[in-house]
C-alpha positions, 0 to 999 in steps of 0.5 A: 308296944314300944321298946328301946334296947340299948346294949350296955356295959352297965346301967342303973336306976335310982329313985331319990337317993336309992338304987332300985336296979343295977346291971353289968353287961346286958340291955337297958330297955325303955318299955312303953305300952300303947292304948289297946296293947295286950300280953301278946305284944309283950310276949312278942317283944320279950321273945325278940329281945331275948333272941336278938343277936347284937353282941359280938362273937369271937370274930367281932360280928354281931352274932350272939344273943343276950342269952348266949352272953348270959347278960342282964336286963334293966327294964324301965317303964317309959310312957313318954315313948308315946309322945305325940309332937305333931302339934304345938310344943307340948307333947301329948300322951293320949296314945300311951296306955292308962297307968293301971293297965300299963303297969300290969303290961310292964310287969308281965313284960318283965316276967316274959323276959324271965320266961325267955331265959333271962335270969337277971331282970332288974326294974325301975319303979313304975310311975316314979321319978327315976334317974337312969344312968348307963354306958351304951356299948358300941353304941348299939341302940335298937327300937322295937315296935309291935302294934296290937292286932285289932 
């Protein structure tokens, strides 16, 4: 499982002409499920994200979590995080989870964030052509990966 976390001042996602998710200060997360990933990996990633101290405290040090700040999350499913670009010029996506299971894990991940205490979790639309806009704050971008246990 992979997640790209961007600390943002604001972010939104549109499908067609409709805004389906919009946040102020918080995290814009691109979420990808890999073949064989389970709810255990989703719980791990959600816990790490909810407690990651990458917001500045009163001294300007990265010392506060999104829970401390009361921030929001915009989570967008992104199978292309599993692009394999080792051969040729066209990426392969065989390491990405199949759509039905990936959608279930994406929904579970969003609920896991809520269970971790994040009150405002906005989402994109799984499988849709989306336009994502954000203002990266810092910029701060963190990549989290958790491989499933065999």
